[in-house]
matplotlib code that plots the C-alpha trace (Angstrom):
import matplotlib.pyplot as plt

x = [30.3, 27.0, 24.0, 20.6, 17.1, 14.0, 10.5, 6.9, 3.8, 1.7, 2.2, 0.7, 3.5, 6.8, 10.2, 12.0, 12.2, 13.9, 16.2, 17.3, 18.1, 20.0, 22.1, 22.8, 24.0, 26.5, 24.9, 26.7, 24.0, 20.2, 17.7, 14.1, 10.8, 7.0, 5.6, 3.5, 5.6, 3.6, 4.7, 7.4, 8.4, 10.6, 12.9, 14.9, 15.5, 16.7, 19.1, 20.4, 21.0, 22.9, 25.1, 26.3, 29.9, 31.8, 32.2, 29.2, 26.4, 22.7, 21.1, 17.4, 15.3, 13.2, 13.1, 9.6, 10.9, 13.0, 11.3, 7.7, 7.5, 9.7, 10.6, 11.5, 13.5, 15.5, 16.2, 17.6, 19.7, 21.0, 21.8, 23.7, 25.7, 26.6, 28.0, 29.8, 27.4, 26.1, 22.6, 22.0, 18.5, 18.5, 15.3, 15.4, 19.1, 20.1, 23.6, 24.5, 28.2, 28.0, 27.5, 24.3, 22.8, 23.4, 21.9, 18.7, 18.4, 18.9, 16.2, 13.9, 14.8, 14.0, 10.7, 9.7, 10.5, 8.7, 5.6, 5.7, 5.9, 3.0, 0.8, 1.7, 0.8, -2.5, -3.5, -2.7, -4.6, -7.6, -7.6, -7.3, -10.1, -12.3, -11.7, -12.6, -16.0, -16.4, -15.6, -13.0, -10.7, -10.9, -13.3, -16.9, -19.5, -22.6, -23.3, -23.2, -26.5, -26.6, -25.8, -28.4, -31.0, -30.0, -30.2, -33.8, -34.7, -33.0, -35.0, -38.3, -37.7, -36.6, -39.7, -42.0, -40.8, -41.6, -38.1, -35.2, -32.0, -30.1, -32.7, -32.8, -29.0, -29.1, -31.9, -29.9, -26.6, -24.9, -23.3, -25.0, -22.5, -23.4, -27.1, -26.8, -24.6, -27.4, -30.0, -27.8, -27.3, -31.1, -31.6, -33.6, -34.0, -32.4, -34.2, -31.7, -34.2, -35.2, -34.7, -31.9, -33.9, -32.6]
y = [11.3, 12.5, 11.4, 12.8, 11.3, 13.5, 12.2, 13.6, 11.5, 13.4, 15.8, 18.7, 18.5, 20.3, 18.6, 22.0, 22.2, 18.8, 19.5, 22.8, 21.2, 18.3, 20.8, 22.8, 19.5, 19.1, 16.5, 16.3, 14.2, 14.2, 11.7, 13.0, 11.3, 11.7, 8.4, 7.2, 6.0, 2.7, 1.8, -0.8, 0.4, 3.5, 3.9, 6.8, 5.0, 2.0, 4.2, 5.6, 2.1, 1.1, 4.3, 3.6, 2.9, 2.2, 5.4, 7.2, 8.7, 8.6, 11.9, 12.3, 15.1, 12.8, 9.0, 8.6, 9.9, 6.8, 3.7, 2.7, 1.1, 0.6, -2.9, -1.5, 1.3, -1.1, -3.4, -0.4, 0.7, -2.9, -2.9, 0.4, -0.9, -4.0, -1.8, 0.5, 3.3, 5.7, 7.2, 10.8, 12.0, 15.8, 16.5, 13.3, 14.1, 10.5, 9.8, 6.1, 7.0, 8.0, 5.7, 7.6, 7.3, 3.6, 3.2, 5.0, 2.9, -0.3, 0.9, 1.4, -2.2, -3.6, -1.7, -2.9, -6.5, -6.1, -4.8, -7.7, -10.2, -8.4, -8.6, -12.3, -13.0, -11.1, -12.9, -16.3, -15.5, -14.3, -17.5, -19.7, -17.8, -18.1, -21.8, -22.3, -20.7, -22.9, -20.3, -20.6, -17.9, -16.3, -14.1, -14.0, -15.4, -13.5, -9.9, -6.7, -5.3, -2.7, -5.4, -7.7, -4.9, -4.5, -8.2, -8.3, -5.4, -7.1, -10.2, -8.3, -6.3, -9.4, -11.4, -8.6, -8.9, -5.3, -3.9, -5.4, -6.4, -3.3, -1.0, -2.9, -2.7, 1.0, 1.6, -0.1, 1.5, -1.9, -3.8, -6.6, -9.0, -7.9, -8.1, -11.7, -12.4, -11.1, -13.2, -16.4, -15.4, -15.2, -18.5, -17.0, -19.0, -17.0, -17.3, -17.4, -15.9, -13.0, -9.7, -7.4, -4.3, -0.7]
z = [-3.0, -1.6, -3.7, -3.1, -3.5, -3.6, -3.9, -3.9, -4.2, -6.8, -9.7, -7.7, -5.1, -5.6, -5.1, -4.9, -1.1, -0.9, -3.8, -2.3, 1.0, -0.7, -2.7, 0.4, 2.1, -0.7, -3.0, -6.3, -7.9, -7.1, -8.3, -8.3, -8.8, -8.6, -7.4, -4.4, -1.5, -1.5, -5.0, -5.4, -8.9, -8.5, -11.5, -10.1, -6.8, -8.9, -10.8, -7.5, -6.1, -9.3, -9.0, -5.5, -4.7, -1.5, 0.5, -1.0, 1.2, 0.2, 1.4, 1.8, 3.1, 5.4, 6.0, 4.6, 1.2, 0.8, 2.1, 1.3, 4.7, 7.7, 6.4, 3.0, 4.6, 6.7, 3.7, 1.9, 4.8, 5.1, 1.3, 1.7, 4.7, 2.7, -0.1, 2.4, 1.7, 4.4, 4.9, 5.9, 6.6, 6.9, 8.9, 11.0, 12.0, 11.2, 9.9, 9.6, 9.5, 13.2, 16.2, 17.2, 13.7, 13.6, 17.1, 15.9, 12.8, 14.9, 17.3, 14.2, 13.1, 16.6, 16.8, 13.3, 14.3, 17.6, 15.7, 13.3, 16.3, 18.0, 14.9, 14.5, 18.2, 18.0, 14.8, 16.3, 19.5, 17.4, 15.4, 18.5, 20.2, 17.0, 16.7, 20.4, 19.6, 16.6, 13.9, 11.2, 10.0, 6.6, 4.7, 5.9, 3.6, 2.6, 1.8, 3.7, 4.9, 2.1, -0.5, 1.0, 0.6, -3.0, -3.6, -2.3, -4.6, -7.5, -6.9, -6.6, -9.8, -11.7, -10.6, -11.5, -15.1, -15.9, -16.2, -18.2, -16.6, -17.8, -16.3, -13.0, -12.7, -13.6, -11.0, -8.3, -9.4, -9.8, -12.7, -14.5, -13.1, -9.6, -10.4, -11.5, -8.4, -6.2, -8.0, -7.5, -3.8, -3.4, -5.1, -8.0, -11.2, -14.0, -17.4, -20.3, -22.8, -20.6, -22.5, -21.0, -21.7, -21.7]

ax = plt.figure().add_subplot(projection="3d")
ax.plot(x, y, z, "-o")
ax.set_aspect("equal")
plt.show()
């Protein structure tokens, strides 16, 4: 049985084009959902996966409608193959039931693995280079230049004692939590009895 899966990312987008193409391709059952491709939680995709039986073919309009990443897509394809289920992508002209389709999917898998290895190698090289210069990896400490400017202003207003904390935070367009963070960053003594003001 051919089972279709159609997905759009937002409510404003229409799934009709995909559904029409899937129906034309002979899908007897079509799962549709409106969800961002980056989201792991996709109820309709989960239902489709539970529905699959040996000999079925999952039909999609385009590869990016199915997997949220190349890694996720390849995991799904592997799951389908384990179940004896094919994958047909209409616009990418990929059909895992053919030798050519399997070759293309294997090339994708190899490229994804190659990309992961490259990223790992670059990260390692960057860390080694940084250590050689006496730097450690991880998040940089301190504030951005914009935040540093706001921290100086927060200190100035606070020490003036004219405006209350709420007004200073409002003036700088920051939250009170950020305001106090800035004061601590500047080493300013915070008075517990200081009025918040409005």
